[in-house]
PDB file as gemmi writes it, atoms N, CA and C in Angstrom:
CRYST1    1.000    1.000    1.000  90.00  90.00  90.00 P 1                      
ATOM      1  N   LYS A   1     -34.085 -10.120  44.919  1.00  0.00           N  
ATOM      2  CA  LYS A   1     -34.426 -10.367  43.542  1.00  0.00           C  
ATOM      3  C   LYS A   1     -33.971  -9.181  42.726  1.00  0.00           C  
ATOM      4  N   CYS A   2     -33.400  -9.415  41.594  1.00  0.00           N  
ATOM      5  CA  CYS A   2     -32.780  -8.378  40.808  1.00  0.00           C  
ATOM      6  C   CYS A   2     -33.151  -8.546  39.345  1.00  0.00           C  
ATOM      7  N   GLN A   3     -32.883  -7.514  38.569  1.00  0.00           N  
ATOM      8  CA  GLN A   3     -33.133  -7.593  37.146  1.00  0.00           C  
ATOM      9  C   GLN A   3     -31.848  -7.309  36.409  1.00  0.00           C  
ATOM     10  N   SER A   4     -31.628  -8.011  35.289  1.00  0.00           N  
ATOM     11  CA  SER A   4     -30.426  -7.847  34.488  1.00  0.00           C  
ATOM     12  C   SER A   4     -30.672  -6.801  33.417  1.00  0.00           C  
ATOM     13  N   ASN A   5     -29.684  -5.965  33.166  1.00  0.00           N  
ATOM     14  CA  ASN A   5     -29.781  -4.936  32.147  1.00  0.00           C  
ATOM     15  C   ASN A   5     -28.500  -4.984  31.337  1.00  0.00           C  
ATOM     16  N   CYS A   6     -28.460  -5.809  30.277  1.00  0.00           N  
ATOM     17  CA  CYS A   6     -27.234  -5.973  29.492  1.00  0.00           C  
ATOM     18  C   CYS A   6     -27.094  -4.844  28.489  1.00  0.00           C  
ATOM     19  N   VAL A   7     -25.909  -4.256  28.403  1.00  0.00           N  
ATOM     20  CA  VAL A   7     -25.639  -3.159  27.482  1.00  0.00           C  
ATOM     21  C   VAL A   7     -25.345  -3.715  26.095  1.00  0.00           C  
ATOM     22  N   ASN A   8     -24.426  -4.678  25.958  1.00  0.00           N  
ATOM     23  CA  ASN A   8     -24.160  -5.362  24.703  1.00  0.00           C  
ATOM     24  C   ASN A   8     -23.503  -6.697  24.992  1.00  0.00           C  
ATOM     25  N   GLN A   9     -23.215  -7.473  23.950  1.00  0.00           N  
ATOM     26  CA  GLN A   9     -22.653  -8.803  24.149  1.00  0.00           C  
ATOM     27  C   GLN A   9     -21.221  -8.755  24.665  1.00  0.00           C  
ATOM     28  N   ASP A  10     -20.432  -7.738  24.283  1.00  0.00           N  
ATOM     29  CA  ASP A  10     -19.034  -7.671  24.678  1.00  0.00           C  
ATOM     30  C   ASP A  10     -18.854  -7.197  26.114  1.00  0.00           C  
ATOM     31  N   LEU A  11     -19.643  -6.233  26.535  1.00  0.00           N  
ATOM     32  CA  LEU A  11     -19.501  -5.654  27.869  1.00  0.00           C  
ATOM     33  C   LEU A  11     -20.873  -5.614  28.517  1.00  0.00           C  
ATOM     34  N   ALA A  12     -21.179  -6.619  29.297  1.00  0.00           N  
ATOM     35  CA  ALA A  12     -22.481  -6.684  29.953  1.00  0.00           C  
ATOM     36  C   ALA A  12     -22.415  -5.911  31.259  1.00  0.00           C  
ATOM     37  N   GLN A  13     -23.476  -5.198  31.549  1.00  0.00           N  
ATOM     38  CA  GLN A  13     -23.572  -4.451  32.792  1.00  0.00           C  
ATOM     39  C   GLN A  13     -24.883  -4.846  33.441  1.00  0.00           C  
ATOM     40  N   ALA A  14     -24.847  -5.178  34.691  1.00  0.00           N  
ATOM     41  CA  ALA A  14     -26.054  -5.594  35.395  1.00  0.00           C  
ATOM     42  C   ALA A  14     -26.521  -4.500  36.328  1.00  0.00           C  
ATOM     43  N   SER A  15     -27.813  -4.310  36.362  1.00  0.00           N  
ATOM     44  CA  SER A  15     -28.424  -3.418  37.335  1.00  0.00           C  
ATOM     45  C   SER A  15     -28.772  -4.285  38.536  1.00  0.00           C  
ATOM     46  N   ILE A  16     -28.013  -4.162  39.607  1.00  0.00           N  
ATOM     47  CA  ILE A  16     -28.162  -5.036  40.767  1.00  0.00           C  
ATOM     48  C   ILE A  16     -29.116  -4.391  41.768  1.00  0.00           C  
ATOM     49  N   LYS A  17     -30.253  -5.019  41.957  1.00  0.00           N  
ATOM     50  CA  LYS A  17     -31.221  -4.516  42.923  1.00  0.00           C  
ATOM     51  C   LYS A  17     -30.745  -4.902  44.320  1.00  0.00           C  
ATOM     52  N   ALA A  18     -30.868  -4.002  45.241  1.00  0.00           N  
ATOM     53  CA  ALA A  18     -30.415  -4.251  46.607  1.00  0.00           C  
ATOM     54  C   ALA A  18     -31.113  -5.470  47.187  1.00  0.00           C  
ATOM     55  N   PRO A  19     -30.350  -6.386  47.803  1.00  0.00           N  
ATOM     56  CA  PRO A  19     -30.968  -7.546  48.453  1.00  0.00           C  
ATOM     57  C   PRO A  19     -31.733  -7.099  49.692  1.00  0.00           C  
ATOM     58  N   VAL A  20     -32.444  -7.991  50.285  1.00  0.00           N  
ATOM     59  CA  VAL A  20     -33.199  -7.676  51.492  1.00  0.00           C  
ATOM     60  C   VAL A  20     -32.316  -7.949  52.700  1.00  0.00           C  
ATOM     61  N   ALA A  21     -32.218  -6.980  53.574  1.00  0.00           N  
ATOM     62  CA  ALA A  21     -31.516  -7.167  54.843  1.00  0.00           C  
ATOM     63  C   ALA A  21     -32.575  -7.099  55.937  1.00  0.00           C  
ATOM     64  N   SER A  22     -32.627  -8.102  56.761  1.00  0.00           N  
ATOM     65  CA  SER A  22     -33.546  -8.078  57.893  1.00  0.00           C  
ATOM     66  C   SER A  22     -32.736  -8.276  59.168  1.00  0.00           C  
ATOM     67  N   PHE A  23     -33.298  -7.902  60.263  1.00  0.00           N  
ATOM     68  CA  PHE A  23     -32.546  -7.936  61.511  1.00  0.00           C  
ATOM     69  C   PHE A  23     -33.449  -8.397  62.639  1.00  0.00           C  
ATOM     70  N   PHE A  24     -32.805  -8.856  63.713  1.00  0.00           N  
ATOM     71  CA  PHE A  24     -33.514  -9.338  64.888  1.00  0.00           C  
ATOM     72  C   PHE A  24     -32.849  -8.739  66.122  1.00  0.00           C  
ATOM     73  N   SER A  25     -33.641  -8.433  67.112  1.00  0.00           N  
ATOM     74  CA  SER A  25     -33.094  -7.895  68.353  1.00  0.00           C  
ATOM     75  C   SER A  25     -33.852  -8.501  69.529  1.00  0.00           C  
ATOM     76  N   SER A  26     -33.106  -8.904  70.535  1.00  0.00           N  
ATOM     77  CA  SER A  26     -33.741  -9.457  71.733  1.00  0.00           C  
ATOM     78  C   SER A  26     -34.015  -8.358  72.760  1.00  0.00           C  
ATOM     79  N   LEU A  27     -33.616  -7.126  72.451  1.00  0.00           N  
ATOM     80  CA  LEU A  27     -33.840  -6.008  73.370  1.00  0.00           C  
ATOM     81  C   LEU A  27     -35.243  -5.456  73.177  1.00  0.00           C  
ATOM     82  N   ALA A  28     -35.717  -4.666  74.133  1.00  0.00           N  
ATOM     83  CA  ALA A  28     -37.084  -4.150  74.112  1.00  0.00           C  
ATOM     84  C   ALA A  28     -37.338  -3.216  72.926  1.00  0.00           C  
ATOM     85  N   LEU A  29     -36.405  -2.345  72.591  1.00  0.00           N  
ATOM     86  CA  LEU A  29     -36.618  -1.394  71.508  1.00  0.00           C  
ATOM     87  C   LEU A  29     -36.352  -2.054  70.162  1.00  0.00           C  
ATOM     88  N   PRO A  30     -37.185  -1.753  69.159  1.00  0.00           N  
ATOM     89  CA  PRO A  30     -36.980  -2.370  67.846  1.00  0.00           C  
ATOM     90  C   PRO A  30     -35.742  -1.801  67.135  1.00  0.00           C  
ATOM     91  N   VAL A  31     -35.176  -2.617  66.261  1.00  0.00           N  
ATOM     92  CA  VAL A  31     -34.072  -2.168  65.420  1.00  0.00           C  
ATOM     93  C   VAL A  31     -34.681  -1.638  64.129  1.00  0.00           C  
ATOM     94  N   LEU A  32     -34.252  -0.470  63.709  1.00  0.00           N  
ATOM     95  CA  LEU A  32     -34.774   0.155  62.495  1.00  0.00           C  
ATOM     96  C   LEU A  32     -33.622   0.490  61.548  1.00  0.00           C  
ATOM     97  N   PHE A  33     -33.944   0.714  60.298  1.00  0.00           N  
ATOM     98  CA  PHE A  33     -32.944   1.166  59.332  1.00  0.00           C  
ATOM     99  C   PHE A  33     -32.772   2.672  59.446  1.00  0.00           C  
ATOM    100  N   LYS A  34     -31.535   3.143  59.665  1.00  0.00           N  
ATOM    101  CA  LYS A  34     -31.240   4.578  59.611  1.00  0.00           C  
ATOM    102  C   LYS A  34     -30.867   4.967  58.185  1.00  0.00           C  
ATOM    103  N   LYS A  35     -30.150   4.064  57.503  1.00  0.00           N  
ATOM    104  CA  LYS A  35     -29.739   4.286  56.120  1.00  0.00           C  
ATOM    105  C   LYS A  35     -30.153   3.051  55.339  1.00  0.00           C  
ATOM    106  N   GLU A  36     -31.069   3.211  54.378  1.00  0.00           N  
ATOM    107  CA  GLU A  36     -31.616   2.097  53.605  1.00  0.00           C  
ATOM    108  C   GLU A  36     -30.630   1.609  52.546  1.00  0.00           C  
ATOM    109  N   LEU A  37     -30.853   0.400  52.056  1.00  0.00           N  
ATOM    110  CA  LEU A  37     -30.084  -0.147  50.940  1.00  0.00           C  
ATOM    111  C   LEU A  37     -30.478   0.548  49.648  1.00  0.00           C  
ATOM    112  N   LYS A  38     -29.530   0.674  48.729  1.00  0.00           N  
ATOM    113  CA  LYS A  38     -29.793   1.288  47.436  1.00  0.00           C  
ATOM    114  C   LYS A  38     -29.348   0.348  46.331  1.00  0.00           C  
ATOM    115  N   ASP A  39     -30.096   0.332  45.211  1.00  0.00           N  
ATOM    116  CA  ASP A  39     -29.717  -0.472  44.054  1.00  0.00           C  
ATOM    117  C   ASP A  39     -28.384   0.020  43.504  1.00  0.00           C  
ATOM    118  N   LYS A  40     -27.631  -0.871  42.850  1.00  0.00           N  
ATOM    119  CA  LYS A  40     -26.303  -0.534  42.327  1.00  0.00           C  
ATOM    120  C   LYS A  40     -26.181  -0.989  40.879  1.00  0.00           C  
ATOM    121  N   GLU A  41     -25.284  -0.364  40.128  1.00  0.00           N  
ATOM    122  CA  GLU A  41     -24.899  -0.784  38.784  1.00  0.00           C  
ATOM    123  C   GLU A  41     -23.501  -1.373  38.886  1.00  0.00           C  
ATOM    124  N   ALA A  42     -23.264  -2.495  38.179  1.00  0.00           N  
ATOM    125  CA  ALA A  42     -21.942  -3.123  38.219  1.00  0.00           C  
ATOM    126  C   ALA A  42     -21.692  -3.841  36.901  1.00  0.00           C  
ATOM    127  N   GLU A  43     -20.432  -3.824  36.473  1.00  0.00           N  
ATOM    128  CA  GLU A  43     -20.048  -4.572  35.284  1.00  0.00           C  
ATOM    129  C   GLU A  43     -19.886  -6.034  35.641  1.00  0.00           C  
ATOM    130  N   GLU A  44     -20.163  -6.903  34.679  1.00  0.00           N  
ATOM    131  CA  GLU A  44     -20.012  -8.333  34.892  1.00  0.00           C  
ATOM    132  C   GLU A  44     -18.576  -8.633  35.312  1.00  0.00           C  
ATOM    133  N   GLY A  45     -18.411  -9.449  36.340  1.00  0.00           N  
ATOM    134  CA  GLY A  45     -17.092  -9.818  36.845  1.00  0.00           C  
ATOM    135  C   GLY A  45     -16.593  -8.911  37.959  1.00  0.00           C  
ATOM    136  N   ALA A  46     -17.229  -7.767  38.156  1.00  0.00           N  
ATOM    137  CA  ALA A  46     -16.814  -6.827  39.206  1.00  0.00           C  
ATOM    138  C   ALA A  46     -17.436  -7.239  40.545  1.00  0.00           C  
ATOM    139  N   ALA A  47     -17.112  -6.483  41.577  1.00  0.00           N  
ATOM    140  CA  ALA A  47     -17.715  -6.670  42.895  1.00  0.00           C  
ATOM    141  C   ALA A  47     -18.633  -5.484  43.169  1.00  0.00           C  
ATOM    142  N   VAL A  48     -19.687  -5.725  43.911  1.00  0.00           N  
ATOM    143  CA  VAL A  48     -20.607  -4.656  44.285  1.00  0.00           C  
ATOM    144  C   VAL A  48     -20.867  -4.751  45.788  1.00  0.00           C  
ATOM    145  N   LYS A  49     -20.916  -3.590  46.460  1.00  0.00           N  
ATOM    146  CA  LYS A  49     -21.077  -3.537  47.912  1.00  0.00           C  
ATOM    147  C   LYS A  49     -22.400  -2.861  48.270  1.00  0.00           C  
ATOM    148  N   PHE A  50     -23.150  -3.518  49.163  1.00  0.00           N  
ATOM    149  CA  PHE A  50     -24.372  -2.958  49.718  1.00  0.00           C  
ATOM    150  C   PHE A  50     -24.160  -2.708  51.197  1.00  0.00           C  
ATOM    151  N   GLN A  51     -24.603  -1.535  51.678  1.00  0.00           N  
ATOM    152  CA  GLN A  51     -24.486  -1.198  53.103  1.00  0.00           C  
ATOM    153  C   GLN A  51     -25.800  -0.635  53.592  1.00  0.00           C  
ATOM    154  N   CYS A  52     -26.116  -0.939  54.838  1.00  0.00           N  
ATOM    155  CA  CYS A  52     -27.238  -0.292  55.494  1.00  0.00           C  
ATOM    156  C   CYS A  52     -26.814   0.047  56.911  1.00  0.00           C  
ATOM    157  N   GLU A  53     -27.434   1.073  57.446  1.00  0.00           N  
ATOM    158  CA  GLU A  53     -27.121   1.501  58.810  1.00  0.00           C  
ATOM    159  C   GLU A  53     -28.344   1.259  59.674  1.00  0.00           C  
ATOM    160  N   LEU A  54     -28.118   0.665  60.850  1.00  0.00           N  
ATOM    161  CA  LEU A  54     -29.190   0.308  61.779  1.00  0.00           C  
ATOM    162  C   LEU A  54     -29.189   1.258  62.975  1.00  0.00           C  
ATOM    163  N   THR A  55     -30.250   1.219  63.748  1.00  0.00           N  
ATOM    164  CA  THR A  55     -30.353   2.094  64.918  1.00  0.00           C  
ATOM    165  C   THR A  55     -29.713   1.499  66.171  1.00  0.00           C  
ATOM    166  N   LYS A  56     -29.267   0.236  66.100  1.00  0.00           N  
ATOM    167  CA  LYS A  56     -28.605  -0.405  67.250  1.00  0.00           C  
ATOM    168  C   LYS A  56     -27.314  -1.066  66.801  1.00  0.00           C  
ATOM    169  N   ASP A  57     -26.363  -1.127  67.717  1.00  0.00           N  
ATOM    170  CA  ASP A  57     -25.093  -1.807  67.448  1.00  0.00           C  
ATOM    171  C   ASP A  57     -25.276  -3.318  67.405  1.00  0.00           C  
ATOM    172  N   ASN A  58     -24.539  -3.947  66.494  1.00  0.00           N  
ATOM    173  CA  ASN A  58     -24.400  -5.410  66.435  1.00  0.00           C  
ATOM    174  C   ASN A  58     -25.704  -6.195  66.479  1.00  0.00           C  
ATOM    175  N   ALA A  59     -26.730  -5.700  65.777  1.00  0.00           N  
ATOM    176  CA  ALA A  59     -27.977  -6.462  65.652  1.00  0.00           C  
ATOM    177  C   ALA A  59     -27.706  -7.679  64.766  1.00  0.00           C  
ATOM    178  N   THR A  60     -28.486  -8.725  64.907  1.00  0.00           N  
ATOM    179  CA  THR A  60     -28.350  -9.900  64.051  1.00  0.00           C  
ATOM    180  C   THR A  60     -29.002  -9.574  62.710  1.00  0.00           C  
ATOM    181  N   VAL A  61     -28.233  -9.678  61.630  1.00  0.00           N  
ATOM    182  CA  VAL A  61     -28.716  -9.299  60.298  1.00  0.00           C  
ATOM    183  C   VAL A  61     -28.735 -10.534  59.398  1.00  0.00           C  
ATOM    184  N   GLU A  62     -29.804 -10.688  58.633  1.00  0.00           N  
ATOM    185  CA  GLU A  62     -29.901 -11.728  57.606  1.00  0.00           C  
ATOM    186  C   GLU A  62     -29.969 -11.050  56.251  1.00  0.00           C  
ATOM    187  N   TRP A  63     -29.171 -11.529  55.303  1.00  0.00           N  
ATOM    188  CA  TRP A  63     -29.215 -11.038  53.929  1.00  0.00           C  
ATOM    189  C   TRP A  63     -29.923 -12.085  53.093  1.00  0.00           C  
ATOM    190  N   ARG A  64     -30.837 -11.656  52.218  1.00  0.00           N  
ATOM    191  CA  ARG A  64     -31.599 -12.577  51.386  1.00  0.00           C  
ATOM    192  C   ARG A  64     -31.680 -12.080  49.948  1.00  0.00           C  
ATOM    193  N   LYS A  65     -31.714 -13.038  49.031  1.00  0.00           N  
ATOM    194  CA  LYS A  65     -32.027 -12.781  47.628  1.00  0.00           C  
ATOM    195  C   LYS A  65     -33.304 -13.559  47.375  1.00  0.00           C  
ATOM    196  N   GLY A  66     -34.426 -12.853  47.275  1.00  0.00           N  
ATOM    197  CA  GLY A  66     -35.720 -13.529  47.237  1.00  0.00           C  
ATOM    198  C   GLY A  66     -35.945 -14.209  48.568  1.00  0.00           C  
ATOM    199  N   THR A  67     -36.216 -15.504  48.536  1.00  0.00           N  
ATOM    200  CA  THR A  67     -36.434 -16.251  49.783  1.00  0.00           C  
ATOM    201  C   THR A  67     -35.165 -16.948  50.271  1.00  0.00           C  
ATOM    202  N   MET A  68     -34.092 -16.906  49.454  1.00  0.00           N  
ATOM    203  CA  MET A  68     -32.848 -17.605  49.805  1.00  0.00           C  
ATOM    204  C   MET A  68     -31.965 -16.742  50.700  1.00  0.00           C  
ATOM    205  N   GLU A  69     -31.613 -17.269  51.877  1.00  0.00           N  
ATOM    206  CA  GLU A  69     -30.702 -16.566  52.778  1.00  0.00           C  
ATOM    207  C   GLU A  69     -29.281 -16.689  52.232  1.00  0.00           C  
ATOM    208  N   LEU A  70     -28.530 -15.588  52.273  1.00  0.00           N  
ATOM    209  CA  LEU A  70     -27.150 -15.561  51.793  1.00  0.00           C  
ATOM    210  C   LEU A  70     -26.200 -15.733  52.975  1.00  0.00           C  
ATOM    211  N   PHE A  71     -25.120 -16.484  52.746  1.00  0.00           N  
ATOM    212  CA  PHE A  71     -24.111 -16.726  53.768  1.00  0.00           C  
ATOM    213  C   PHE A  71     -22.735 -16.383  53.213  1.00  0.00           C  
ATOM    214  N   THR A  72     -21.775 -16.091  54.091  1.00  0.00           N  
ATOM    215  CA  THR A  72     -20.409 -15.807  53.684  1.00  0.00           C  
ATOM    216  C   THR A  72     -19.821 -17.011  52.961  1.00  0.00           C  
ATOM    217  N   CYS A  73     -19.255 -16.742  51.782  1.00  0.00           N  
ATOM    218  CA  CYS A  73     -18.603 -17.774  50.964  1.00  0.00           C  
ATOM    219  C   CYS A  73     -17.736 -17.034  49.946  1.00  0.00           C  
ATOM    220  N   ALA A  74     -17.234 -17.726  48.940  1.00  0.00           N  
ATOM    221  CA  ALA A  74     -16.398 -17.082  47.922  1.00  0.00           C  
ATOM    222  C   ALA A  74     -17.186 -16.003  47.167  1.00  0.00           C  
ATOM    223  N   LYS A  75     -18.490 -16.189  47.002  1.00  0.00           N  
ATOM    224  CA  LYS A  75     -19.342 -15.259  46.259  1.00  0.00           C  
ATOM    225  C   LYS A  75     -19.790 -14.078  47.117  1.00  0.00           C  
ATOM    226  N   TYR A  76     -20.148 -14.343  48.368  1.00  0.00           N  
ATOM    227  CA  TYR A  76     -20.713 -13.317  49.245  1.00  0.00           C  
ATOM    228  C   TYR A  76     -19.823 -13.065  50.453  1.00  0.00           C  
ATOM    229  N   GLU A  77     -19.577 -11.797  50.726  1.00  0.00           N  
ATOM    230  CA  GLU A  77     -18.823 -11.381  51.913  1.00  0.00           C  
ATOM    231  C   GLU A  77     -19.776 -10.572  52.783  1.00  0.00           C  
ATOM    232  N   ILE A  78     -19.995 -11.018  54.006  1.00  0.00           N  
ATOM    233  CA  ILE A  78     -20.950 -10.382  54.908  1.00  0.00           C  
ATOM    234  C   ILE A  78     -20.203  -9.868  56.130  1.00  0.00           C  
ATOM    235  N   LYS A  79     -20.440  -8.585  56.456  1.00  0.00           N  
ATOM    236  CA  LYS A  79     -19.775  -7.966  57.608  1.00  0.00           C  
ATOM    237  C   LYS A  79     -20.797  -7.193  58.436  1.00  0.00           C  
ATOM    238  N   LEU A  80     -20.522  -7.090  59.723  1.00  0.00           N  
ATOM    239  CA  LEU A  80     -21.309  -6.255  60.621  1.00  0.00           C  
ATOM    240  C   LEU A  80     -20.337  -5.557  61.543  1.00  0.00           C  
ATOM    241  N   SER A  81     -20.361  -4.243  61.520  1.00  0.00           N  
ATOM    242  CA  SER A  81     -19.479  -3.453  62.370  1.00  0.00           C  
ATOM    243  C   SER A  81     -20.308  -2.364  63.037  1.00  0.00           C  
ATOM    244  N   GLY A  82     -20.546  -2.544  64.331  1.00  0.00           N  
ATOM    245  CA  GLY A  82     -21.363  -1.571  65.046  1.00  0.00           C  
ATOM    246  C   GLY A  82     -22.761  -1.529  64.470  1.00  0.00           C  
ATOM    247  N   ARG A  83     -23.124  -0.388  63.888  1.00  0.00           N  
ATOM    248  CA  ARG A  83     -24.459  -0.213  63.317  1.00  0.00           C  
ATOM    249  C   ARG A  83     -24.489  -0.371  61.803  1.00  0.00           C  
ATOM    250  N   THR A  84     -23.371  -0.729  61.205  1.00  0.00           N  
ATOM    251  CA  THR A  84     -23.302  -0.853  59.742  1.00  0.00           C  
ATOM    252  C   THR A  84     -23.229  -2.315  59.328  1.00  0.00           C  
ATOM    253  N   ALA A  85     -24.196  -2.728  58.518  1.00  0.00           N  
ATOM    254  CA  ALA A  85     -24.215  -4.081  57.944  1.00  0.00           C  
ATOM    255  C   ALA A  85     -23.812  -3.952  56.477  1.00  0.00           C  
ATOM    256  N   GLU A  86     -22.977  -4.893  56.014  1.00  0.00           N  
ATOM    257  CA  GLU A  86     -22.435  -4.798  54.658  1.00  0.00           C  
ATOM    258  C   GLU A  86     -22.470  -6.164  53.974  1.00  0.00           C  
ATOM    259  N   LEU A  87     -22.840  -6.160  52.696  1.00  0.00           N  
ATOM    260  CA  LEU A  87     -22.795  -7.352  51.849  1.00  0.00           C  
ATOM    261  C   LEU A  87     -22.018  -6.994  50.595  1.00  0.00           C  
ATOM    262  N   VAL A  88     -20.982  -7.786  50.267  1.00  0.00           N  
ATOM    263  CA  VAL A  88     -20.239  -7.627  49.023  1.00  0.00           C  
ATOM    264  C   VAL A  88     -20.515  -8.855  48.176  1.00  0.00           C  
ATOM    265  N   ILE A  89     -20.946  -8.628  46.932  1.00  0.00           N  
ATOM    266  CA  ILE A  89     -21.145  -9.714  45.976  1.00  0.00           C  
ATOM    267  C   ILE A  89     -19.954  -9.676  45.031  1.00  0.00           C  
ATOM    268  N   HIS A  90     -19.165 -10.742  45.026  1.00  0.00           N  
ATOM    269  CA  HIS A  90     -17.979 -10.816  44.177  1.00  0.00           C  
ATOM    270  C   HIS A  90     -18.332 -11.443  42.828  1.00  0.00           C  
ATOM    271  N   ASN A  91     -17.565 -11.076  41.804  1.00  0.00           N  
ATOM    272  CA  ASN A  91     -17.716 -11.660  40.474  1.00  0.00           C  
ATOM    273  C   ASN A  91     -19.173 -11.620  40.016  1.00  0.00           C  
ATOM    274  N   VAL A  92     -19.723 -10.405  39.924  1.00  0.00           N  
ATOM    275  CA  VAL A  92     -21.126 -10.207  39.562  1.00  0.00           C  
ATOM    276  C   VAL A  92     -21.420 -10.834  38.193  1.00  0.00           C  
ATOM    277  N   GLU A  93     -22.544 -11.555  38.152  1.00  0.00           N  
ATOM    278  CA  GLU A  93     -23.014 -12.199  36.922  1.00  0.00           C  
ATOM    279  C   GLU A  93     -24.455 -11.758  36.680  1.00  0.00           C  
ATOM    280  N   PRO A  94     -24.959 -11.921  35.449  1.00  0.00           N  
ATOM    281  CA  PRO A  94     -26.357 -11.553  35.186  1.00  0.00           C  
ATOM    282  C   PRO A  94     -27.337 -12.235  36.128  1.00  0.00           C  
ATOM    283  N   GLU A  95     -27.023 -13.444  36.602  1.00  0.00           N  
ATOM    284  CA  GLU A  95     -27.902 -14.159  37.529  1.00  0.00           C  
ATOM    285  C   GLU A  95     -28.015 -13.455  38.873  1.00  0.00           C  
ATOM    286  N   ASP A  96     -27.073 -12.570  39.191  1.00  0.00           N  
ATOM    287  CA  ASP A  96     -27.123 -11.834  40.448  1.00  0.00           C  
ATOM    288  C   ASP A  96     -28.114 -10.676  40.372  1.00  0.00           C  
ATOM    289  N   ALA A  97     -28.504 -10.317  39.172  1.00  0.00           N  
ATOM    290  CA  ALA A  97     -29.391  -9.178  38.970  1.00  0.00           C  
ATOM    291  C   ALA A  97     -30.828  -9.542  39.285  1.00  0.00           C  
TER     292      ALA A  97                                                      
END                                                                             
């Protein structure tokens, strides 16, 4: 869930609150966040990238906006490489805030 912060009518800028990333592990030790998500500022139409670092390689990660799970599509790019989970939101709009 995010909040919109418009600067003016000609050039809108959104304050994008970091989405929720959750993870699951079938191993005995829990997966924890080593590097937390941080809120970002982005101009309307730009792309914004969120990254978090986990304590285990290749954990199953779910990205959510509120209660809605996000999936890879033209709007959202989701990657997992080792311990780094990444979400890119393309073409940021006020509704993404």
